[in-house]
MDTraj code that builds the backbone (N, CA, C; nanometers):
import mdtraj as md
import numpy as np

residues = "MET ASN PRO LEU ARG ALA ASN ARG GLU ASN SER ASN ALA ALA GLY PRO ARG ALA ALA TRP ARG VAL PRO LEU LEU THR GLY THR LEU VAL LEU LEU LEU VAL TYR PHE PRO ALA ALA ALA PRO LEU SER SER ILE SER LYS GLY ALA PRO ALA ALA ARG LEU ALA PRO VAL ARG PRO LEU GLU ASP ARG ILE ILE GLY ALA TRP ARG LEU VAL SER VAL GLU GLY ASN SER PRO VAL ARG LYS ILE ASP TYR ASP HIS PRO GLY GLY LEU ILE VAL TYR ASP ARG SER GLY TRP MET SER VAL GLN ILE ALA ILE HIS GLY GLU ARG GLN PRO PHE ALA LYS GLY ASN SER SER GLY THR MET GLU GLU LYS ALA ASP ALA PHE ASP SER TYR PHE GLY TYR TYR GLY THR TRP THR LEU ASP PRO ALA LYS GLU THR ILE THR HIS HIS ILE VAL ASP ASP THR TYR PRO GLY MET ARG GLY LYS ASP ASN VAL ARG TRP TYR GLU MET PRO ASP ALA ASN HIS LEU VAL LEU ILE PRO THR GLU ASP GLY LYS GLY GLY THR ILE ASN ARG LYS ASP ALA THR TYR LYS LEU THR TRP GLU ARG ILE ARG".split()
xyz = np.array([
    [0.0705, -0.1309, -0.0185],
    [0.0138, 0.0016, 0.0148],
    [0.0869, 0.1223, -0.0066],
    [0.0187, 0.2156, -0.0958],
    [0.1288, 0.3681, -0.0514],
    [0.0916, 0.3921, 0.0547],
    [0.2474, 0.4303, 0.0974],
    [0.2297, 0.5228, 0.2164],
    [0.1565, 0.5855, 0.2470],
    [0.1570, 0.7362, 0.1652],
    [0.1212, 0.7955, 0.1669],
    [-0.0816, 0.8228, 0.2382],
    [-0.1033, 0.6912, 0.1584],
    [-0.2643, 0.6928, 0.1249],
    [-0.2807, 0.6298, 0.2632],
    [-0.1622, 0.5324, 0.3045],
    [-0.2015, 0.5105, 0.4899],
    [-0.2138, 0.5893, 0.5647],
    [-0.1073, 0.7018, 0.5813],
    [-0.1225, 0.7571, 0.6720],
    [-0.2628, 0.8509, 0.6687],
    [-0.3073, 0.8662, 0.5456],
    [-0.4227, 1.0012, 0.4982],
    [-0.5523, 0.8883, 0.5679],
    [-0.5574, 0.6991, 0.5409],
    [-0.6570, 0.6483, 0.5845],
    [-0.6925, 0.6936, 0.7605],
    [-0.5384, 0.6489, 0.7937],
    [-0.4876, 0.6737, 0.9138],
    [-0.5777, 0.8037, 1.0161],
    [-0.5610, 0.8928, 0.9772],
    [-0.6038, 1.0418, 0.9859],
    [-0.7245, 1.0014, 1.0168],
    [-0.8111, 0.9933, 0.8990],
    [-0.9454, 0.9881, 0.8695],
    [-0.9966, 0.9073, 0.9619],
    [-0.9169, 0.7966, 1.0213],
    [-0.9729, 0.7107, 1.0860],
    [-0.9847, 0.7417, 1.2313],
    [-0.9448, 0.8376, 1.2462],
    [-0.9166, 0.9251, 1.3921],
    [-1.0420, 0.9414, 1.4513],
    [-1.0810, 1.0519, 1.3298],
    [-1.1787, 1.1224, 1.3493],
    [-1.1592, 1.2791, 1.3192],
    [-1.3062, 1.3796, 1.3382],
    [-1.2526, 1.4990, 1.3238],
    [-1.1739, 1.5264, 1.4673],
    [-1.1372, 1.5173, 1.5900],
    [-1.0832, 1.5299, 1.6972],
    [-0.9358, 1.5715, 1.7073],
    [-0.8900, 1.4413, 1.5819],
    [-0.7539, 1.4437, 1.5428],
    [-0.6871, 1.5977, 1.4874],
    [-0.8249, 1.6231, 1.4304],
    [-0.7581, 1.7776, 1.3374],
    [-0.7669, 1.8770, 1.4041],
    [-0.7641, 1.8622, 1.5454],
    [-0.7819, 2.0257, 1.6200],
    [-0.6884, 1.9726, 1.7414],
    [-0.6365, 1.8356, 1.7487],
    [-0.5651, 1.8221, 1.8732],
    [-0.3807, 1.8893, 1.8708],
    [-0.3139, 1.8752, 1.7707],
    [-0.2287, 1.9420, 1.7235],
    [-0.1972, 2.1002, 1.7592],
    [-0.3145, 2.1641, 1.7076],
    [-0.2949, 2.3048, 1.7014],
    [-0.3310, 2.3388, 1.8165],
    [-0.4428, 2.3050, 1.9124],
    [-0.4465, 2.3337, 2.0559],
    [-0.3394, 2.3071, 2.1287],
    [-0.2193, 2.2059, 2.1300],
    [-0.1691, 2.1645, 2.2107],
    [-0.0413, 2.2594, 2.1916],
    [-0.0275, 2.2591, 2.0582],
    [0.0717, 2.4033, 1.9847],
    [0.0583, 2.4844, 2.0939],
    [-0.1244, 2.5612, 2.0470],
    [-0.0915, 2.7162, 2.1134],
    [-0.0927, 2.7390, 2.3003],
    [-0.1186, 2.6077, 2.3080],
    [-0.1128, 2.5817, 2.4766],
    [0.0049, 2.5831, 2.5299],
    [0.1087, 2.5533, 2.4507],
    [0.2453, 2.5504, 2.4557],
    [0.3265, 2.6887, 2.4891],
    [0.2295, 2.7374, 2.3344],
    [0.3138, 2.8521, 2.3492],
    [0.2554, 2.9803, 2.4508],
    [0.1569, 2.9352, 2.4558],
    [0.0839, 3.0243, 2.5602],
    [0.2021, 3.0564, 2.7465],
    [0.1969, 2.9057, 2.7390],
    [0.2940, 2.9114, 2.8792],
    [0.4569, 2.9209, 2.8525],
    [0.4749, 2.9531, 2.7611],
    [0.6374, 3.0002, 2.7451],
    [0.6382, 3.1552, 2.7373],
    [0.5193, 3.1985, 2.7142],
    [0.5013, 3.3485, 2.7182],
    [0.4954, 3.4411, 2.8348],
    [0.3831, 3.3321, 2.9061],
    [0.3813, 3.4045, 3.0510],
    [0.4647, 3.3186, 3.1796],
    [0.5630, 3.1985, 3.1472],
    [0.6001, 3.1509, 3.2503],
    [0.7179, 3.1247, 3.1611],
    [0.8642, 3.1573, 3.0992],
    [0.9711, 3.1419, 3.0716],
    [1.0540, 3.0934, 3.1772],
    [1.1188, 3.0112, 3.0717],
    [1.1890, 2.8518, 3.0863],
    [1.2987, 2.9025, 3.1770],
    [1.3589, 3.0110, 3.1119],
    [1.4716, 3.0841, 3.1630],
    [1.4784, 3.1568, 3.3178],
    [1.3263, 3.1688, 3.3509],
    [1.3430, 3.2455, 3.4379],
    [1.2545, 3.1953, 3.5602],
    [1.3497, 3.1091, 3.6621],
    [1.2684, 2.9803, 3.7714],
    [1.1746, 3.1158, 3.8622],
    [1.0866, 3.0239, 3.9199],
    [1.0060, 3.0574, 4.0209],
    [1.0618, 3.1203, 4.1527],
    [1.1760, 3.1059, 4.2047],
    [1.2124, 3.1850, 4.3047],
    [1.2815, 3.3212, 4.2550],
    [1.3175, 3.3358, 4.1186],
    [1.3515, 3.4694, 4.0946],
    [1.2398, 3.5434, 4.0622],
    [1.1224, 3.4771, 4.0434],
    [0.9899, 3.5596, 3.9826],
    [0.9546, 3.6268, 4.1447],
    [0.9321, 3.5256, 4.2147],
    [0.9372, 3.6248, 4.3500],
    [1.0048, 3.6821, 4.4428],
    [1.1264, 3.6853, 4.3741],
    [1.2148, 3.7657, 4.4425],
    [1.2033, 3.9109, 4.3885],
    [1.1501, 3.9396, 4.2578],
    [1.1488, 4.0228, 4.1992],
    [0.9678, 4.1326, 4.2247],
    [0.8970, 4.0454, 4.2488],
    [0.7529, 4.1045, 4.2950],
    [0.7581, 4.1570, 4.4290],
    [0.7525, 4.3315, 4.3871],
    [0.7225, 4.4302, 4.5376],
    [0.6671, 4.3361, 4.6197],
    [0.7167, 4.3977, 4.7816],
    [0.6927, 4.3429, 4.8823],
    [0.5377, 4.3980, 4.9303],
    [0.4620, 4.3244, 5.0262],
    [0.2904, 4.4021, 5.0474],
    [0.3577, 4.5070, 5.1329],
    [0.2522, 4.6057, 5.1276],
    [0.2798, 4.7488, 5.2847],
    [0.2137, 4.6604, 5.3703],
    [0.2698, 4.6514, 5.4748],
    [0.1923, 4.6109, 5.6236],
    [0.1647, 4.7228, 5.7029],
    [0.0516, 4.7238, 5.7640],
    [0.0029, 4.8530, 5.8461],
    [0.1025, 4.8663, 5.9325],
    [0.1369, 4.9345, 6.0421],
    [0.2221, 4.9482, 6.1476],
    [0.1772, 4.8953, 6.2418],
    [0.2714, 4.8051, 6.3156],
    [0.2044, 4.7593, 6.4291],
    [0.2537, 4.8304, 6.5359],
    [0.1057, 4.8183, 6.6562],
    [0.1362, 4.8941, 6.8207],
    [0.0561, 4.8062, 6.9003],
    [0.2061, 4.7057, 6.9166],
    [0.1345, 4.6143, 7.0392],
    [0.0448, 4.6749, 7.1462],
    [0.1161, 4.7990, 7.1696],
    [0.0900, 4.8748, 7.3266],
    [-0.0179, 4.9491, 7.3152],
    [-0.0724, 4.9854, 7.2055],
    [-0.2179, 5.0602, 7.1983],
    [-0.3055, 4.9418, 7.1856],
    [-0.2959, 4.8636, 7.1081],
    [-0.3256, 4.7079, 7.0974],
    [-0.3757, 4.6346, 7.2426],
    [-0.3048, 4.6383, 7.3142],
    [-0.2630, 4.5709, 7.4845],
    [-0.4210, 4.6313, 7.5513],
    [-0.3860, 4.8179, 7.4799],
    [-0.4884, 4.8682, 7.6310],
    [-0.6681, 4.8410, 7.5483],
    [-0.6382, 4.8745, 7.4237],
    [-0.8274, 4.8455, 7.3546],
    [-0.8513, 4.7839, 7.3849],
    [-0.9746, 4.8162, 7.4114],
    [-1.0915, 4.7187, 7.4922],
    [-1.1677, 4.8022, 7.5979],
    [-1.2185, 4.6977, 7.7100],
    [-1.3124, 4.7164, 7.7992],
    [-1.2481, 4.6866, 7.9166],
    [-1.2762, 4.7698, 7.9950],
    [-1.2113, 4.7284, 8.1676],
    [-1.2899, 4.8068, 8.2883],
    [-1.3449, 4.6971, 8.3496],
    [-1.3387, 4.7302, 8.4891],
    [-1.3413, 4.7730, 8.6124],
    [-1.3356, 4.8460, 8.6941],
    [-1.2764, 4.8624, 8.7890],
    [-1.2932, 4.8170, 8.8701],
    [-1.1916, 4.7646, 8.9494],
    [-1.2032, 4.6564, 9.0913],
    [-1.1352, 4.7461, 9.1886],
    [-1.0814, 4.8091, 9.1972],
    [-1.0046, 4.9178, 9.3134],
    [-0.9598, 5.0410, 9.2955],
    [-0.9844, 5.1099, 9.4082],
    [-0.9215, 5.2153, 9.3956],
    [-0.8163, 5.2850, 9.5456],
    [-0.7284, 5.3424, 9.5356],
    [-0.6428, 5.3637, 9.6433],
    [-0.5926, 5.4932, 9.6451],
    [-0.5518, 5.5348, 9.7402],
    [-0.5600, 5.6577, 9.7892],
    [-0.6592, 5.7658, 9.7697],
    [-0.6334, 5.9049, 9.8018],
    [-0.7060, 5.9945, 9.7424],
    [-0.7336, 6.0838, 9.6299],
    [-0.7757, 6.1394, 9.5697],
    [-0.7727, 6.2244, 9.4562],
    [-0.7380, 6.3437, 9.5365],
    [-0.5734, 6.4171, 9.4631],
    [-0.5743, 6.5442, 9.5117],
    [-0.6473, 6.6610, 9.4455],
    [-0.7624, 6.6360, 9.3484],
    [-0.7913, 6.7275, 9.2581],
    [-0.9560, 6.7977, 9.3797],
    [-1.0016, 6.6944, 9.3870],
    [-1.1369, 6.7178, 9.4736],
    [-1.1594, 6.5586, 9.5624],
    [-1.2253, 6.5647, 9.6702],
    [-1.2968, 6.5153, 9.7574],
    [-1.3885, 6.4009, 9.7243],
    [-1.3407, 6.2790, 9.7490],
    [-1.4468, 6.1596, 9.6823],
    [-1.4181, 6.0513, 9.7517],
    [-1.5348, 6.0212, 9.8369],
    [-1.5667, 5.9489, 9.9405],
    [-1.6145, 5.7953, 9.9127],
    [-1.4898, 5.7135, 9.8179],
    [-1.5547, 5.5990, 9.7710],
    [-1.6079, 5.5149, 9.8312],
    [-1.7358, 5.4412, 9.8449],
    [-1.7545, 5.2994, 9.9187],
    [-1.7838, 5.2519, 9.8160],
    [-1.7048, 5.1240, 9.8051],
    [-1.7291, 4.9902, 9.6925],
    [-1.7601, 5.0512, 9.5893],
    [-1.6451, 5.1533, 9.5269],
    [-1.6796, 5.1721, 9.3901],
    [-1.7309, 5.0820, 9.2493],
    [-1.7740, 5.0618, 9.1831],
    [-1.7784, 5.0284, 9.0002],
    [-1.7207, 5.1569, 8.9154],
    [-1.7133, 5.0857, 8.7763],
    [-1.6666, 5.1466, 8.6687],
    [-1.6398, 5.0553, 8.5582],
    [-1.6618, 5.1451, 8.4447],
    [-1.6182, 5.0830, 8.2994],
    [-1.5389, 5.2022, 8.2477],
    [-1.4190, 5.1595, 8.1984],
    [-1.3451, 5.2767, 8.1110],
    [-1.3645, 5.1684, 7.9904],
    [-1.3214, 5.2488, 7.8356],
    [-1.3408, 5.1926, 7.7086],
    [-1.2362, 5.2496, 7.6581],
    [-1.1673, 5.2050, 7.5254],
    [-1.0646, 5.2512, 7.4498],
    [-1.0951, 5.1852, 7.3519],
    [-1.1113, 5.2446, 7.2499],
    [-1.1542, 5.2208, 7.1654],
    [-1.0345, 5.1879, 7.0437],
    [-1.0395, 5.1137, 6.9630],
    [-0.9309, 5.1141, 6.8076],
    [-0.9738, 5.2597, 6.7211],
    [-1.0495, 5.3257, 6.7035],
    [-1.0350, 5.4504, 6.6474],
    [-1.0219, 5.5569, 6.7054],
    [-1.0053, 5.5171, 6.8526],
    [-0.9279, 5.6921, 6.9600],
    [-1.0093, 5.7427, 7.0365],
    [-1.1246, 5.6352, 7.0846],
    [-1.2046, 5.6988, 7.1034],
    [-1.2364, 5.6219, 7.2734],
    [-1.2508, 5.7112, 7.4050],
    [-1.2651, 5.6745, 7.4918],
    [-1.3615, 5.7154, 7.5896],
    [-1.4316, 5.6552, 7.6779],
    [-1.5052, 5.6937, 7.7788],
    [-1.5110, 5.6033, 7.9368],
    [-1.5348, 5.6885, 8.0412],
    [-1.5206, 5.6370, 8.1423],
    [-1.6529, 5.6513, 8.2413],
    [-1.7109, 5.5879, 8.3384],
    [-1.8141, 5.5997, 8.4385],
    [-1.7658, 5.5735, 8.5513],
    [-1.7464, 5.5981, 8.6479],
    [-1.7837, 5.5514, 8.7734],
    [-1.8752, 5.5606, 8.8777],
    [-1.9358, 5.5076, 8.9367],
    [-2.0347, 5.4846, 9.0305],
    [-1.9418, 5.5250, 9.1882],
    [-1.9641, 5.5914, 9.2354],
    [-1.8605, 5.6155, 9.3566],
    [-1.8827, 5.5410, 9.4612],
    [-2.0204, 5.5175, 9.4968],
    [-2.1013, 5.4701, 9.5971],
    [-2.1565, 5.2904, 9.5283],
    [-2.1010, 5.2079, 9.5472],
    [-2.1440, 5.0832, 9.5358],
    [-2.3456, 5.0718, 9.5011],
    [-2.3839, 5.1065, 9.6044],
    [-2.5334, 5.1276, 9.6644],
    [-2.5744, 5.2857, 9.6625],
    [-2.6475, 5.2912, 9.5140],
    [-2.6766, 5.4179, 9.5679],
    [-2.8150, 5.4134, 9.5036],
    [-2.8860, 5.5249, 9.6271],
    [-3.0397, 5.5000, 9.6006],
    [-3.1317, 5.5479, 9.5199],
    [-3.2337, 5.4674, 9.4393],
    [-3.3304, 5.4976, 9.3588],
    [-3.3838, 5.6801, 9.4245],
    [-3.4179, 5.7740, 9.3266],
    [-3.5331, 5.8631, 9.3927],
    [-3.6673, 5.8064, 9.4332],
    [-3.7005, 5.8260, 9.5441],
    [-3.8216, 5.8059, 9.6041],
    [-3.9237, 5.7992, 9.5850],
    [-3.9762, 5.9405, 9.4812],
    [-4.0906, 5.9172, 9.3768],
    [-4.0865, 5.9206, 9.2412],
    [-3.9925, 5.8239, 9.2218],
    [-3.9392, 5.8042, 9.0606],
    [-3.8749, 5.9049, 9.0154],
    [-3.8011, 5.8624, 8.9207],
    [-3.6624, 5.9010, 8.8440],
    [-3.7204, 6.0761, 8.7662],
    [-3.7790, 6.0874, 8.7334],
    [-3.8296, 6.2569, 8.6870],
    [-3.9254, 6.3427, 8.8202],
    [-3.8655, 6.2909, 8.9624],
    [-3.9474, 6.3359, 9.0679],
    [-3.8497, 6.3576, 9.2023],
    [-3.7196, 6.3083, 9.1448],
    [-3.6064, 6.3465, 9.2841],
    [-3.6231, 6.4830, 9.3544],
    [-3.6152, 6.4941, 9.4727],
    [-3.5874, 6.6279, 9.5514],
    [-3.4429, 6.6813, 9.5000],
    [-3.4043, 6.7995, 9.5533],
    [-3.2959, 6.8961, 9.5510],
    [-3.1768, 6.7529, 9.6243],
    [-3.2263, 6.7028, 9.7364],
    [-3.0508, 6.6439, 9.7614],
    [-3.0591, 6.4962, 9.7438],
    [-3.1891, 6.4205, 9.6677],
    [-3.1849, 6.3458, 9.6291],
    [-3.0797, 6.3684, 9.4691],
    [-3.1235, 6.4745, 9.4311],
    [-3.0293, 6.4771, 9.2952],
    [-2.9270, 6.5196, 9.3265],
    [-2.8240, 6.5551, 9.4140],
    [-2.7385, 6.6212, 9.4209],
    [-2.6374, 6.5107, 9.5166],
    [-2.7141, 6.4232, 9.5422],
    [-2.6867, 6.3012, 9.6089],
    [-2.6218, 6.2055, 9.4946],
    [-2.7128, 6.2006, 9.3975],
    [-2.6797, 6.1198, 9.2492],
    [-2.5646, 6.1752, 9.2137],
    [-2.5154, 6.3143, 9.1948],
    [-2.4778, 6.3622, 9.1242],
    [-2.3497, 6.3708, 9.2061],
    [-2.3622, 6.3744, 9.2950],
    [-2.1936, 6.3525, 9.3830],
    [-2.1642, 6.1704, 9.4133],
    [-2.2501, 6.1336, 9.3697],
    [-2.1640, 5.9752, 9.3498],
    [-2.1689, 5.9179, 9.2320],
    [-2.1861, 5.9731, 9.1295],
    [-2.1259, 5.9337, 8.9997],
    [-2.0408, 6.0671, 8.9308],
    [-1.9439, 5.9827, 8.8458],
    [-1.9598, 6.0620, 8.7752],
    [-1.8843, 6.0022, 8.5936],
    [-1.8452, 6.1114, 8.4926],
    [-1.8303, 6.0271, 8.4031],
    [-1.7676, 6.1322, 8.2713],
    [-1.7168, 6.0905, 8.1689],
    [-1.6862, 6.1499, 8.0839],
    [-1.6374, 6.0732, 7.9623],
    [-1.6223, 6.1456, 7.8256],
    [-1.5583, 6.0678, 7.7199],
    [-1.5386, 6.1787, 7.6277],
    [-1.4122, 6.1350, 7.5248],
    [-1.3096, 6.2201, 7.4507],
    [-1.2533, 6.1277, 7.3970],
    [-1.1363, 6.1350, 7.3522],
    [-1.0333, 6.0804, 7.2310],
    [-0.8772, 6.0697, 7.3185],
    [-0.8425, 5.9872, 7.3154],
    [-0.7142, 5.9707, 7.4098],
    [-0.5983, 5.9286, 7.2666],
    [-0.4717, 5.9284, 7.3784],
    [-0.3334, 5.9046, 7.2915],
    [-0.2537, 5.8847, 7.4461],
    [-0.1443, 5.7959, 7.3339],
    [-0.0825, 5.7043, 7.4152],
    [0.1018, 5.8116, 7.3950],
    [0.1236, 5.7989, 7.5315],
    [0.2813, 5.8369, 7.5108],
    [0.3947, 5.7578, 7.5743],
    [0.4335, 5.6062, 7.5129],
    [0.5140, 5.5770, 7.5711],
    [0.6666, 5.5925, 7.6377],
    [0.6995, 5.6959, 7.5671],
    [0.8207, 5.7520, 7.6414],
    [0.8008, 5.8130, 7.7865],
    [0.6966, 5.8459, 7.8136],
    [0.6485, 5.9385, 7.9401],
    [0.5496, 5.8065, 8.0083],
    [0.5318, 5.7115, 7.9730],
    [0.4207, 5.6368, 8.0132],
    [0.2666, 5.6763, 8.0569],
    [0.2845, 5.7495, 7.9441],
    [0.1069, 5.8410, 7.9918],
    [0.0183, 5.7935, 7.9172],
    [-0.1574, 5.8202, 7.9172],
    [-0.2260, 5.7753, 7.8861],
    [-0.3045, 5.9453, 7.9191],
    [-0.3225, 6.0309, 7.7857],
    [-0.3897, 6.1396, 7.7640],
    [-0.5431, 6.1519, 7.7404],
    [-0.6795, 6.1753, 7.8272],
    [-0.7704, 6.1628, 7.7928],
    [-0.8552, 6.3583, 7.7625],
    [-0.8351, 6.3536, 7.6250],
    [-0.8992, 6.4794, 7.5416],
    [-1.0518, 6.4700, 7.5987],
    [-1.0743, 6.5473, 7.6918],
    [-1.2533, 6.5225, 7.7568],
    [-1.3353, 6.5937, 7.6296],
    [-1.4048, 6.5313, 7.5631],
    [-1.5257, 6.6336, 7.4670],
    [-1.6309, 6.6504, 7.6058],
    [-1.6435, 6.5953, 7.6851],
    [-1.7571, 6.6084, 7.7725],
    [-1.7529, 6.5259, 7.9003],
    [-1.8225, 6.6133, 8.0086],
    [-1.7884, 6.5857, 8.1651],
    [-1.9014, 6.5671, 8.2126],
    [-1.9208, 6.5290, 8.3026],
    [-2.0459, 6.5338, 8.4216],
    [-2.0203, 6.6998, 8.4767],
    [-1.9146, 6.7416, 8.4879],
    [-1.8513, 6.8263, 8.5439],
    [-1.8393, 6.9459, 8.4019],
    [-1.9009, 7.0255, 8.3667],
    [-1.8932, 7.1409, 8.2546],
    [-1.7639, 7.1615, 8.2156],
    [-1.7270, 7.2368, 8.3734],
    [-1.6107, 7.2997, 8.3155],
    [-1.4515, 7.2512, 8.2949],
    [-1.4911, 7.0902, 8.2529],
    [-1.3940, 6.9650, 8.1956],
    [-1.3763, 6.9458, 8.0517],
    [-1.4564, 7.0405, 7.9919],
    [-1.4857, 7.0369, 7.8815],
    [-1.3764, 7.1402, 7.7835],
    [-1.2714, 7.0012, 7.6926],
    [-1.1705, 7.0637, 7.5895],
    [-1.0689, 7.0649, 7.6994],
    [-1.0832, 7.0077, 7.7823],
    [-0.9016, 6.9902, 7.9284],
    [-0.8938, 6.8468, 7.9017],
    [-0.7424, 6.8204, 7.9502],
    [-0.7267, 6.7130, 7.9349],
    [-0.7215, 6.6386, 8.0757],
    [-0.7039, 6.5374, 8.1010],
    [-0.6927, 6.4346, 8.1867],
    [-0.5553, 6.3105, 8.1710],
    [-0.4441, 6.3567, 8.2163],
    [-0.3010, 6.2744, 8.1858],
    [-0.3178, 6.1722, 8.3212],
    [-0.2798, 6.0592, 8.2689],
    [-0.2539, 5.9586, 8.3285],
    [-0.1263, 5.8592, 8.3380],
    [-0.0576, 5.8709, 8.4193],
    [0.0260, 5.7119, 8.4420],
    [-0.0059, 5.6105, 8.4460],
    [-0.0071, 5.4881, 8.3241],
    [-0.0439, 5.3690, 8.3093],
    [0.0915, 5.2873, 8.3405],
    [0.0678, 5.2185, 8.4181],
    [0.1003, 5.0370, 8.4655],
    [0.0125, 4.9110, 8.3863],
    [0.0978, 4.7899, 8.3484],
    [0.0044, 4.7071, 8.3527],
    [0.0985, 4.5966, 8.4193],
    [0.0582, 4.5572, 8.5020],
    [0.1434, 4.4250, 8.5936],
    [0.1041, 4.2910, 8.4847],
    [0.0138, 4.2918, 8.4267],
    [0.0146, 4.1820, 8.3633],
    [-0.0860, 4.1992, 8.2307],
    [-0.1248, 4.1084, 8.1361],
    [-0.2071, 4.1396, 8.0365],
    [-0.3597, 4.1881, 8.0632],
    [-0.3902, 4.1230, 8.1932],
    [-0.5480, 4.1523, 8.2120],
    [-0.5838, 4.2797, 8.3053],
    [-0.4555, 4.3565, 8.3610],
    [-0.4829, 4.4106, 8.4512],
    [-0.4176, 4.5706, 8.4152],
    [-0.4746, 4.7328, 8.4434],
    [-0.4269, 4.8454, 8.3497],
    [-0.4678, 4.8886, 8.5134],
    [-0.3180, 4.9849, 8.5414],
    [-0.3332, 5.0644, 8.6816],
    [-0.3284, 5.2014, 8.6006],
    [-0.4313, 5.2849, 8.6144],
    [-0.4067, 5.3993, 8.6027],
    [-0.3921, 5.5579, 8.6945],
    [-0.2663, 5.6409, 8.7011],
    [-0.2280, 5.6652, 8.8229],
    [-0.2510, 5.8192, 8.8003],
    [-0.3458, 5.9109, 8.8152],
    [-0.4028, 6.0402, 8.7641],
    [-0.2224, 6.1651, 8.8036],
    [-0.2061, 6.2374, 8.7158],
    [-0.0560, 6.3298, 8.7486],
    [-0.0850, 6.4529, 8.7930],
    [-0.2303, 6.4926, 8.8389],
    [-0.2734, 6.6161, 8.8813],
    [-0.1973, 6.6452, 9.0311],
    [-0.1821, 6.7904, 9.0444],
    [-0.1266, 6.7716, 9.2000],
    [-0.2677, 6.8204, 9.2876],
    [-0.3989, 6.9019, 9.2113],
    [-0.4976, 6.9990, 9.2747],
    [-0.4812, 7.1338, 9.2705],
    [-0.3269, 7.1548, 9.2410],
    [-0.2666, 7.3131, 9.2386],
    [-0.2580, 7.3170, 9.0979],
    [-0.2641, 7.2803, 8.9813],
    [-0.2597, 7.2984, 8.8373],
    [-0.1527, 7.2524, 8.8030],
    [-0.0832, 7.1758, 8.8763],
    [0.0521, 7.1482, 8.8234],
    [0.0422, 6.9703, 8.8286],
    [0.1323, 6.9072, 8.8213],
    [0.1814, 6.7749, 8.8070],
    [0.2470, 6.7273, 8.9144],
    [0.2048, 6.6573, 8.9947],
    [0.2775, 6.5665, 9.1117],
    [0.4118, 6.5065, 9.0656],
    [0.4629, 6.4618, 9.1778],
    [0.5757, 6.3725, 9.1291],
    [0.5055, 6.2110, 9.1226],
    [0.5510, 6.1750, 9.0472],
    [0.5466, 6.0225, 9.0633],
    [0.5279, 5.9294, 9.1641],
    [0.6843, 5.9377, 9.1843],
    [0.7005, 5.8603, 9.3244],
    [0.5912, 5.8921, 9.4561],
    [0.5241, 6.0072, 9.4453],
    [0.4757, 6.1218, 9.5717],
    [0.3398, 6.0468, 9.5396],
    [0.2973, 6.0090, 9.4129],
    [0.1695, 5.9615, 9.3825],
    [0.0947, 5.8186, 9.4709],
    [-0.0250, 5.8669, 9.4871],
    [-0.1114, 5.7803, 9.6108],
    [-0.2509, 5.7423, 9.5367],
    [-0.3230, 5.8063, 9.4431],
    [-0.4073, 5.7560, 9.3958],
    [-0.3855, 5.6961, 9.2813],
    [-0.4812, 5.5586, 9.2856],
    [-0.4492, 5.4584, 9.1759],
    [-0.5610, 5.4371, 9.1764],
    [-0.6367, 5.3864, 9.0226],
    [-0.7376, 5.2968, 9.0141],
    [-0.7035, 5.1840, 8.9532],
    [-0.7597, 5.0658, 8.9881],
    [-0.7158, 4.9792, 8.8762],
    [-0.8390, 4.8941, 8.7812],
    [-0.8141, 4.8962, 8.7088],
    [-0.9502, 4.8048, 8.6067],
    [-0.8557, 4.6811, 8.5695],
    [-0.9642, 4.5618, 8.5357],
    [-0.9252, 4.4418, 8.4888],
    [-1.0148, 4.4274, 8.3733],
    [-0.9600, 4.3741, 8.2261],
    [-1.0219, 4.3562, 8.0892],
    [-1.1616, 4.2986, 8.1385],
    [-1.2271, 4.2921, 8.1021],
    [-1.3524, 4.2429, 8.0232],
    [-1.3327, 4.1147, 7.9369],
    [-1.3450, 4.0268, 7.9873],
    [-1.2980, 3.9083, 7.8955],
    [-1.4353, 3.8835, 7.7921],
])
top = md.Topology()
chain = top.add_chain()
for i, resn in enumerate(residues, 1):
    res = top.add_residue(resn, chain, resSeq=i)
    for name in ("N", "CA", "C"):
        top.add_atom(name, md.element.get_by_symbol(name[0]), res)
traj = md.Trajectory(xyz[None], top)
């Protein structure tokens, strides 16, 4: 049999698929060579890729961010007389830079005898004197070991726009000690002389 005729018959016997297999494989090989040159190993391609830009790591801020409950108060405020009696409270530091704090000076606070909207002057005064809070933004100064609360509004209107500066200590990951820096005379007390401390525990 004529060899050329035999090859033609074999090709026809393979069916129509045989007609596009060779060009398809050839086209695929060309694409692979274009996108993955043999002369450029995978390691060199990886080395040439730009490094991802990572967000700055702020481990100290991350340790402080969260909600903390008041567990103890030591000493007396040099700014104003506060008669703490089984106090409770909550301080929150938000990742966006906002904070708020609420403190019930007396653990047992009496409700108004005739309802919330009918308190006497004495009842209202006692309620005001036994509770305070404020909110604002916060910044951290690791070099000075201070947290500054930039007050937006406060139980005491005169505190609006002022800063409360606190030394901080973290004896462990779940406790935060805040030490007010004010000396009650418009200045700053020496840290070694500061005895007024509030200890907070992270709320899990």
